[in-house]
VOGU-3710 file (C-alpha; in Angstrom, 3 decimals, decimal comma):
1> mkiafvgags> 0,179/-0,204/-0,170  1,181/3,186/-0,924  0,140/6,958/0,893  1,060/9,833/-0,656  1,463/12,896/1,358  0,790/16,483/-0,929  1,544/19,801/0,871  4,379/17,823/2,972  6,078/20,787/3,912  3,098/21,449/6,775
11> igftrrllsd> 5,709/21,327/9,859  3,888/19,782/12,158  0,968/18,552/10,479  2,786/16,113/7,815  5,447/14,364/10,430  1,787/13,714/12,953  0,177/12,491/10,392  2,674/10,083/9,707  3,508/8,771/12,938  -0,262/8,321/13,452
21> iltvpefhdi> 0,004/6,072/10,464  3,305/4,054/11,416  2,028/3,415/15,268  -0,570/0,611/13,178  1,409/-2,734/13,106  -0,110/-3,550/9,603  1,000/-0,444/7,793  4,983/-0,844/9,155  5,763/-1,877/5,590  4,178/0,781/3,260
31> evaftdinpm> 5,270/3,151/0,695  5,305/6,854/1,964  5,598/9,340/-0,890  5,974/13,112/0,190  5,223/16,102/-2,268  5,298/19,895/-2,131  6,386/23,270/-4,392  8,307/23,900/-1,508  11,942/22,272/-2,165  13,583/23,390/1,174
41> nldmvtqlcq> 10,458/22,901/3,412  10,068/19,247/1,818  13,464/18,772/2,347  13,465/19,302/6,263  9,847/17,452/6,918  11,727/14,957/5,224  14,557/14,522/7,215  12,751/14,895/10,383  10,237/11,855/9,555  12,901/9,703/7,971
51> rdieanglni> 15,176/10,004/11,509  11,557/9,583/13,231  11,438/6,315/10,984  14,569/4,825/11,542  14,597/5,674/15,193  11,747/3,352/15,837  13,118/0,423/13,698  10,937/0,744/10,624  12,295/-0,245/7,091  10,913/2,254/5,218
61> rihstldrre> 12,453/5,074/3,267  10,233/8,164/1,899  10,115/8,900/-1,438  10,558/12,854/-1,610  9,831/14,662/-4,646  8,483/17,815/-6,003  6,522/15,784/-8,841  3,270/15,368/-7,957  2,140/13,179/-10,466  5,200/10,653/-9,687
71> afkdakyvis> 4,220/10,997/-5,700  0,753/9,854/-6,410  1,754/7,499/-8,861  0,048/3,960/-7,686  -0,902/5,758/-3,964  -4,119/3,995/-2,421  -4,455/7,143/-0,348  -3,633/10,761/-0,950  -3,658/13,126/2,324  -3,943/16,788/1,593
81> cvrigmleaf> -2,519/19,303/3,470  -1,353/21,935/1,579  -1,926/25,777/1,412  -1,866/27,347/-2,145  0,027/30,633/-2,088  1,615/29,548/1,438  1,464/32,784/3,485  1,949/35,119/0,559  -1,742/34,608/-0,398  -2,655/34,192/2,879
91> tkdievplry> -1,784/37,675/3,780  -3,158/39,286/1,094  -6,564/37,368/2,045  -6,675/38,916/5,527  -4,577/42,216/4,702  -7,034/43,560/1,521  -10,527/42,988/3,110  -8,978/44,818/6,622  -8,454/47,528/4,349  -12,221/47,669/3,934
101> gvdqcvgdtl> -13,308/46,925/7,513  -14,221/43,327/7,101  -11,942/42,438/10,303  -10,762/38,404/10,205  -9,401/36,209/12,811  -8,701/33,595/10,466  -10,173/33,882/7,077  -9,763/29,928/5,671  -12,740/28,995/5,952  -15,675/31,590/4,805
111> caggimyaqr> -15,831/35,346/5,289  -13,321/37,087/1,996  -10,541/35,168/2,799  -12,266/31,933/2,641  -13,897/32,438/-0,549  -10,702/33,259/-2,557  -8,874/30,324/-0,550  -11,138/28,283/-1,825  -10,826/30,060/-5,344  -6,751/28,883/-5,261
121> diaafegfcr> -7,763/25,703/-4,073  -9,834/25,152/-6,995  -7,218/25,789/-9,504  -5,119/23,724/-7,915  -7,229/20,684/-7,232  -7,980/20,420/-10,771  -4,770/19,231/-10,961  -4,031/17,209/-8,649  -7,651/15,546/-8,849  -6,926/15,168/-12,441
131> direvaapgc> -3,227/13,173/-11,467  -4,993/11,298/-9,162  -7,418/9,372/-11,414  -5,089/9,305/-14,147  -1,751/7,882/-12,267  -2,989/6,720/-8,517  -4,172/3,315/-7,806  -7,998/2,707/-8,768  -10,061/3,824/-5,946  -7,987/5,859/-4,384
141> mllnysnpca> -9,232/8,201/-1,927  -8,040/11,671/-1,300  -8,158/12,885/2,192  -8,795/16,456/2,740  -6,947/18,725/5,260  -6,752/21,867/3,463  -8,845/24,470/3,728  -11,801/25,367/3,209  -12,471/22,135/3,984  -16,083/21,644/3,035
151> mvtwycnkyg> -15,906/23,919/-0,417  -12,297/21,714/-1,170  -14,307/18,751/-0,900  -17,787/19,632/-2,318  -15,526/20,661/-5,600  -13,325/17,469/-5,396  -16,598/15,243/-5,085  -18,569/17,475/-7,547  -15,805/18,098/-10,311  -12,829/16,281/-9,634
161> gvntvglchg> -14,102/12,835/-9,851  -12,418/12,026/-6,732  -13,996/10,246/-4,051  -13,241/12,073/-1,274  -13,795/12,935/2,582  -12,707/16,050/4,632  -11,332/15,974/7,775  -10,906/18,552/10,671  -10,387/17,925/14,946  -12,755/20,760/15,253
171> vqgghqliar> -15,147/17,938/16,870  -12,484/16,399/19,026  -11,606/19,396/20,250  -15,134/20,629/21,134  -15,508/17,176/22,730  -12,775/17,648/25,288  -13,876/21,723/26,084  -17,285/20,130/26,914  -16,642/17,282/29,135  -14,269/19,600/30,883
181> algykpeevd> -17,180/22,113/31,655  -19,073/19,457/32,459  -16,511/18,024/35,276  -16,064/14,641/33,398  -13,224/12,618/30,953  -14,210/12,906/27,452  -14,093/9,169/27,530  -17,156/9,405/29,582  -19,140/12,132/27,788  -20,998/10,940/24,557
191> iicaginhmt> -21,757/13,383/21,182  -23,319/13,287/18,170  -22,169/16,148/16,332  -23,810/17,701/12,848  -23,625/20,683/10,354  -21,265/21,623/8,492  -17,247/21,988/8,859  -16,382/24,926/11,299  -19,995/24,833/12,216  -21,054/21,398/13,407
201> wyisvkhkge> -23,475/21,877/16,187  -23,441/18,733/19,220  -26,965/17,807/19,319  -26,516/14,971/21,579  -24,225/15,549/24,715  -25,435/12,160/26,795  -23,102/11,018/29,893  -24,002/7,036/31,461  -26,993/7,360/28,872  -28,310/10,644/30,839
211> dvnhrllaal> -28,784/14,135/27,834  -26,726/16,549/29,789  -26,763/19,324/27,029  -29,314/21,712/29,234  -27,145/21,676/31,865  -23,842/22,879/29,852  -24,492/26,285/28,987  -24,316/26,965/32,597  -21,456/24,993/33,263  -19,866/26,664/29,909
221> eadeeiarte> -20,500/30,366/32,176  -19,405/28,920/35,304  -15,812/28,404/33,698  -13,949/31,266/34,223  -11,382/30,490/31,615  -13,926/29,012/29,034  -16,622/32,072/29,906  -13,346/34,753/29,457  -12,243/32,684/26,346  -15,460/31,609/24,323
231> kvridmmrhf> -17,525/34,206/24,263  -19,296/33,931/21,132  -19,815/30,238/21,489  -21,685/30,623/24,286  -23,597/33,807/23,254  -24,299/31,443/20,197  -25,799/28,516/22,545  -27,426/31,078/24,551  -29,574/32,531/20,999  -29,497/28,871/19,310
241> gyfstesngh> -29,615/26,215/22,246  -26,616/24,106/20,852  -23,247/24,476/21,602  -20,859/24,715/18,287  -17,433/23,081/17,490  -15,267/26,077/16,367  -13,481/28,326/18,295  -14,500/31,851/19,711  -12,043/33,621/16,702  -13,202/31,102/14,379
251> lseyvpwyrk> -17,222/31,112/14,987  -17,080/34,765/14,495  -16,067/35,012/11,269  -19,128/33,036/10,296  -21,978/34,953/11,789  -22,748/38,442/10,885  -23,166/39,595/14,869  -19,635/39,871/16,411  -16,995/41,209/14,528  -18,704/43,713/11,865
261> htqnihkyid> -18,285/47,241/14,218  -14,295/46,968/14,756  -14,961/49,403/18,042  -17,258/46,467/19,466  -14,686/43,548/18,842  -13,217/43,587/21,969  -16,451/42,840/23,708  -16,461/39,422/21,942  -12,974/38,068/21,842  -10,010/36,980/23,940
271> lgcwingetg> -6,063/38,127/23,386  -4,752/35,525/25,472  -4,679/33,065/22,773  -4,824/34,083/18,830  -7,372/31,352/18,477  -10,227/33,506/20,720  -10,298/35,867/18,368  -7,014/38,569/17,488  -7,192/40,218/14,089  -5,168/38,339/11,942
281> gylrvctear> -3,928/35,845/14,640  -3,940/32,200/12,596  -1,673/34,574/10,268  0,646/35,744/12,871  1,374/32,561/14,417  1,787/30,581/11,093  4,685/33,269/10,352  5,985/33,031/13,237  5,657/29,258/12,916  7,442/29,131/9,486
291> nwfetdfpnw> 10,235/31,097/10,468  10,868/29,788/13,435  11,468/26,503/11,817  13,494/27,612/9,103  15,520/29,418/11,605  15,600/26,608/14,562  15,672/23,266/12,049  19,143/22,094/13,074  18,129/21,899/16,782  14,680/19,862/15,815
301> mkqppmeykp> 17,018/17,262/14,518  18,779/17,516/17,669  15,690/16,438/19,849  14,493/13,285/20,531  12,495/11,420/17,637  9,036/10,902/17,284  7,851/7,584/19,174  5,536/5,303/17,076  3,282/4,221/20,452  -0,236/3,712/20,519
311> ekrssehgsh> -0,387/6,235/23,584  1,256/8,828/21,854  -1,274/8,635/19,190  -3,444/12,062/17,488  -7,116/11,826/17,619  -7,041/13,168/13,998  -8,933/10,841/11,954  -6,873/10,245/8,436  -4,755/7,464/10,243  -7,954/5,553/11,764
321> iiealetgrv> -9,655/5,430/8,667  -7,188/4,091/6,575  -6,518/1,562/9,391  -10,441/0,865/9,449  -10,626/0,089/5,607  -7,357/-1,804/5,330  -8,005/-3,813/8,328  -11,442/-3,906/9,229  -11,320/-2,466/12,542  -14,139/-0,282/13,391
331> yrghfnvvnn> -13,907/3,133/13,696  -16,403/6,085/14,781  -15,588/9,591/13,801  -16,794/12,415/12,275  -16,508/13,247/8,497  -17,161/15,506/5,836  -18,897/13,863/2,733  -21,260/14,827/0,560  -25,166/15,414/2,304  -27,132/12,725/0,167
341> gtitnlpddc> -29,618/12,777/2,429  -27,656/12,465/6,327  -29,132/15,825/7,104  -32,465/16,259/6,042  -32,963/20,158/6,150  -29,637/20,354/3,948  -29,334/20,646/0,963  -28,552/17,183/-0,549  -25,995/18,148/-2,727  -23,493/20,454/-0,147
351> vvevpgyvdy> -21,022/18,699/2,306  -21,766/18,374/6,259  -19,722/17,179/9,340  -21,380/14,208/10,620  -20,883/10,670/12,273  -19,199/7,657/10,592  -18,209/4,577/11,097  -15,803/3,047/9,066  -14,444/-0,658/8,737  -13,723/-2,861/5,689
361> ngisipkvgd> -16,963/-1,879/3,695  -15,583/1,300/3,750  -17,180/4,458/5,293  -21,515/4,444/6,244  -22,624/7,535/7,107  -26,274/6,941/9,557  -28,981/9,700/8,821  -28,980/12,521/11,324  -32,292/14,035/9,943  -33,235/17,405/10,822
371> lplgcaaccm> -30,579/19,501/12,414  -32,475/21,862/15,207  -34,475/25,103/12,581  -32,141/27,689/13,947  -28,684/25,580/13,529  -29,731/24,631/10,511  -30,323/28,257/9,595  -26,798/29,167/10,574  -25,256/26,506/8,227  -27,268/27,353/4,924
381> snvsvqrlav> -26,101/31,166/5,352  -22,849/29,323/4,965  -23,601/26,692/2,655  -25,173/28,995/0,107  -21,562/31,161/0,063  -20,184/28,027/-0,356  -22,126/26,704/-3,450  -21,604/30,257/-4,957  -17,835/29,994/-4,348  -17,166/26,538/-5,640
391> eagakgditl> -19,067/27,271/-8,828  -17,343/30,878/-9,328  -13,669/29,037/-8,843  -14,867/25,750/-11,188  -16,020/28,125/-13,810  -13,797/31,265/-13,047  -17,314/32,899/-12,664  -16,581/36,554/-11,007  -20,411/37,027/-10,729  -20,491/34,353/-9,103
401> lrqammmdpl> -17,470/35,134/-6,454  -19,184/38,691/-6,265  -22,298/37,051/-4,829  -20,329/34,633/-2,704  -18,730/37,661/-1,484  -22,503/39,871/-0,699  -23,722/36,680/0,846  -21,003/35,786/3,148  -22,803/36,730/6,972  -19,512/39,000/7,913
411> tgaalepdqi> -18,744/40,922/4,644  -22,213/41,545/3,111  -22,499/43,179/7,416  -20,037/45,641/7,296  -20,321/45,964/3,460  -21,884/47,752/1,107  -22,359/45,791/-2,530  -19,893/47,963/-4,528  -17,162/48,151/-1,546  -17,855/44,686/-2,172
421> cqmtdellie> -17,252/44,342/-6,078  -13,982/46,795/-5,334  -12,570/44,607/-2,582  -13,274/41,596/-4,733  -11,043/43,646/-7,761  -8,654/44,428/-5,626  -8,131/40,470/-4,535  -8,289/39,350/-7,714  -5,328/41,293/-8,958  -3,223/40,999/-5,771
431> eaewlpqyae> -3,986/37,004/-6,193  -3,364/36,485/-9,532  -0,228/34,525/-9,799  -2,664/31,643/-8,206  -5,822/32,204/-9,811  -5,335/30,806/-13,631  -9,197/30,668/-14,113  -9,781/34,154/-13,722  -7,057/35,496/-16,202  -9,527/37,488/-18,280
441> eierakeria> -11,595/38,578/-15,010  -8,133/40,124/-13,916  -7,487/42,420/-16,988  -10,918/43,817/-16,679  -10,923/44,539/-12,264  -7,409/45,963/-13,549  -9,238/48,593/-15,925  -12,120/48,870/-13,789  -9,844/50,318/-10,528  -7,857/52,381/-12,622
451> rakasgrfip> -11,193/54,321/-14,453  -12,219/54,431/-10,611  -9,414/56,445/-9,367  -9,292/58,236/-12,430  -12,523/59,892/-12,108  -12,518/59,820/-8,428  -14,650/57,218/-8,188  -12,544/54,976/-6,003  -13,774/54,035/-2,881  -10,624/55,067/-0,077
461> piitegaarl> -10,121/52,741/2,890  -12,046/52,357/5,854  -9,164/51,152/8,368  -5,669/50,044/8,022  -4,952/48,155/11,154  -7,355/45,534/13,188  -9,646/46,105/16,175  -7,336/43,716/17,998  -4,129/43,317/16,035  -0,806/42,167/17,534
471> htktvdemrs> 2,676/42,056/17,348  4,342/39,405/15,015  7,491/38,384/16,406  10,604/38,579/14,766  12,899/35,515/15,532  15,227/36,981/17,758  12,374/37,825/19,663  11,254/34,282/20,110  14,810/32,630/20,856  13,910/34,529/24,146
481> drenatrnaq> 11,168/31,581/24,492  12,647/28,314/22,659  10,272/26,247/23,693  7,319/28,080/23,026  7,858/28,924/19,677  9,083/25,569/19,115  5,342/24,178/19,908  3,813/26,913/17,724  5,608/26,055/15,137  4,393/22,096/16,066
491> eadkakka> 0,887/23,166/16,266  0,626/26,279/14,048  -0,607/24,348/10,780  -2,987/22,547/12,244  -5,444/25,234/13,490  -4,846/24,443/17,179  -4,120/26,528/20,240  -0,862/27,574/20,238
//
């Protein structure tokens, strides 16, 4: 069996996932291929992972290559960890909307940044899917960790012709938080989560068979740290009755109420950690992580190798899915799949995040039924944007792209249509190198911007700095806390607290 990683230069994620996979005894003689467009990061991650493999006594040699088709050849599974446009494009996703007053914390799932991220991804995944169809093993499965997870998974299944499952650790993270608030261990709390990626709802929370959801809001409010750091999630539960998977900073971007007035953003966020709502927080920690990894890499090679032990295996779904499919050992998790009637009050063609079971027979998805009406309405506001963005990216259609921006809950709350259209033009122009499907429209956008400036109709910027922006540390500043800088570099590309 061969497993290929695309975007393998992801600093901590590739190493963690490979370690999880190689914890499975049956996988000690698999083939592994890494591919990336960044030769330096690819080389460094390969060195780290190869050292781990050898330290664990396995006879596997990673095939590391810049040639994607070579990596995909005969692969049974392809795992995607890519960030198309890397931090250069990510910076534009945050900075251009910020000039217009759209203040994002993460900008990789919805809002203006997530929509543009999807456009870049679709341009790249068209080639990924073609290569998988042409050179990978028949029936190759794409396990997608790349954001925006729902839109990428939607595109690959509808247009890419590749069986694709989207994966995320948001459900697991929220599960741990719920258990903590209620005073239980995670294994003592049984949950059922359903919705869409990054807006999945804990519609069932049970302890020893007893539904304890009615106790959850009070428990969250009573925990001093949770009450301070999760104001958005707690407020959403007050109004909608159910807790949602994503962190304060993430969720604040997917609804229209918490980030639309820059003077009020501080009411709903906490700056103790970026994930609680810091303006451009994820961009900051990813930038710091990249700079630190590239600088400190020789010291990483001196650290103890990762140990392939069951107790050190992470909760990421990928390795467990592959293990269940290959060995028949049953795994239960939450996966992003095409709805097809699973959630009956969301569209059949959208991508939903729902419970599933995996064994030799494949991934089996039980029917969830209706979401609570308010939760479904929140999801639908995001699904409509996702649909428009996927179709826009697949067709290079600027009208659909503008409509996606206008229908986005936060962008629409913060801006008027003319502002949105001008911002979309600027985003297309600044991200042109990653958007081949928009080549003609980008030239038209340049003409529109030039005419607007010449005629005095160009809309001036609203703000230049975010409402809650923190300083990006230099490498010298990070050296004063080497341990924390290294932990941040290991965790940042998984959007975890770091």
